[in-house]
N, C-alpha and C positions, 0 to 999 in steps of 0.2 A: 195364719196371716196375721199381721198386724192390721187392727183399725186403731189410726193416731187417733183423727178427727175424735171419732165415738167417744172414744175413752178420755181426751183431754175435754169434752161436752160435758161427757157423764158423770167426771166428779164434780166437774164446776157445779153441773145442776145438783147432783145431792148434798154436797154439804152447802151448797145456798138455800137449797130449801132447808136442812137441817138447821145452820144458823138463824134463819129467819124465825122458825116456829121456834127453837129454841129461847132466841132474844122475845120472841113475844112473852113465852111463860115466864123468863126471868122478870120481866118488867111487870107482868099480870100479879104474879103472886103474893111479891109483899103490898101492892096494891089491898087485897082481900086478907091477907093476913099481917098484919101490923108488926108482929113478934118477926117476922122472917125480915136479915138483913139484904138491901138489893143487891149484894155480892155474892148468894146463896148458892149459884148456879157456877160448879168450876167447870161444864164442859166448852164454855166459849170463853176466849176473851174480854177482858173487859172492853165495850163497843167503843171508847174515846181512847183505848191503846192501838191506836190507827197500825203502826208495825206489826203487833202482835196479829190481827185482824186479818191483814194481809198478807203476813208470813202462815194461818192457817189456810187461806184461799189457797196460794200457791203451793204448800203441800200436799192439799187434797189435788189438786191438778196432778203434781209429779209423781203422788201414787196411783191416780189413776191410770199412769202410763206404766210406772216401773213393772210391772208382772211381763211385760213385753221386752227388760231387757235381755233375754234370753235367747233372743233372736235379731237377726238384722234390722232394725227398722227405723225409725226416725227417733222412737222411745230410746234407744238403745245407745242412738248418737248423744241426745242430751245428756241423758244421766252419766253416760263417762265422763263427758264436757262436763259437768258439773261436779264431778269425783276428780276430774283432774284437776280444777280450781281449786277446789277445797284441801286438797295434799300439798300445793302450791304455797297456799294460805300457811297451813300446820307446819311447812319445813320452813317457811323462808320468813313469816314475821312472827310464831310461836314455837320454834324451835322443839315440837313436837314430834319425835321422828318414830317413836313407839308408835303411837296414834295412826302415823301416816302409815306405816307398813301392816297397822292392820286395817285400815282402811282398802289400800291395794291389795291384800290377798280376798276381802269381801267382796271388790269390786271383781276378780277374779271367779267368783264362784257361780255365776248366773250363765256366764257363757261356757260353761264345763258340763253344762247339764242341758238335758233336750228341754225342746221347747213344749210350754205347760209341765212343767218340772213342778220343782219345788214352790217356783217362784209363783206358782198358778193355786198353792195348795191354802185349806182353809187356815190352817194350823197356821198358816206363815201369814197370812191376813191378820191374825191375832198377836202373832209373837212379835213381828218385825217392825210394827208402829211402838213399840216397847222403847224403842233406842231413845225415844223422845221421854219417857220417863226417865231413865237414864243420865241423861246428859245433865239434869239439875243436879243427881246427886253426884256426880263426877265433878262439875265444875265447884259444886258447894259445900261439899265434904271435906274441909279442911286437910283430915288425918288420908287423903289417898298423896298429898304431894310431903306428906313428911317423911315417906323412906321408909318407912317402916313395915312389916310384915304385912301382906296383901290379905292374908286368913284373918288374922285378927283385927285388920282394920273392916274385912266385911262384917264381922261379928260384932263388931262395935257399931256397925250401923243399927240395929236395935234398941242403944244406950241415946243416940242421936237426937237431940228433941226438936232438929227443923225438917227431919226426914217426911212426916204428912206434908209441909208448906213445900218440900223441894218437889215431892210426885204430883201433888195440884198443880204446880206453875209449870209441868210440862202436861197436864192433860191434856189441855185443851190441842194440843199437837198433836199426842196421841190419838184423840176421838179425831181431827181432820185427817189424818194419815189414814186411821183404820176406814173411813165412810168414802175415802178415794180410792183404797185398794176394794171395797167389797164392790164400789160399782164397777169397777175393771172385772172382777169375778162375775159380777151379774150380766154384764153384757156379752160375758165369755158363757154365759149358760152353765158357770160351775156351780154358784154361790145358790142357787134353789135347781138342781138336776133334776128335769122329769123322769119318770121312771122308760120311757120311750127313748132318754137319749142316754140314758143308763145301758139299756138293753141295745142301743146301736152301738155303744163304746166295747161294750163286749164281743159284739158279733167282729169288731175292726179289731179289734186285739187276738184276737181266735185267730 
């Protein structure tokens, strides 16, 4: 059963707690250590960049809802509307037909799986947010648009001087999505499952 209210609040509270603590630490460290720059912490966006800050909070809430996209729920309705709008934008405004097709294929995966399947897996919690690390690379790495061999372009990333900066630019969004995702699994009793819960699940599967 979907717990829509609990999950969006959980994602918001979890990320708000992290953001406040991280912001305090970010401000405090340069005060005590003069050699540390004020922008030393890449896990949260610059506090004055309101769009990025709001974006991180929205992403945390959305990823707090995401795992329940594999069942008929409010979360599923929200995500498929968002994915539909993204597809329209990709096709109409950017003519990104391949990207739109890949997004459509990905959108079909959750409804093809069982409830609390791969969308509720801990490994998915780690891997899926990585899309926010890949997007800056895809948009900023000029070789992708050159039409050259994809394999050679991939290996060429090792020599791309801006790779660390591209990864760091996506890190705040990765962290936000990871925290939102983790809050969902925690509320579902999956993130830190007790031995009692494991025994109950084993009996249910027999």
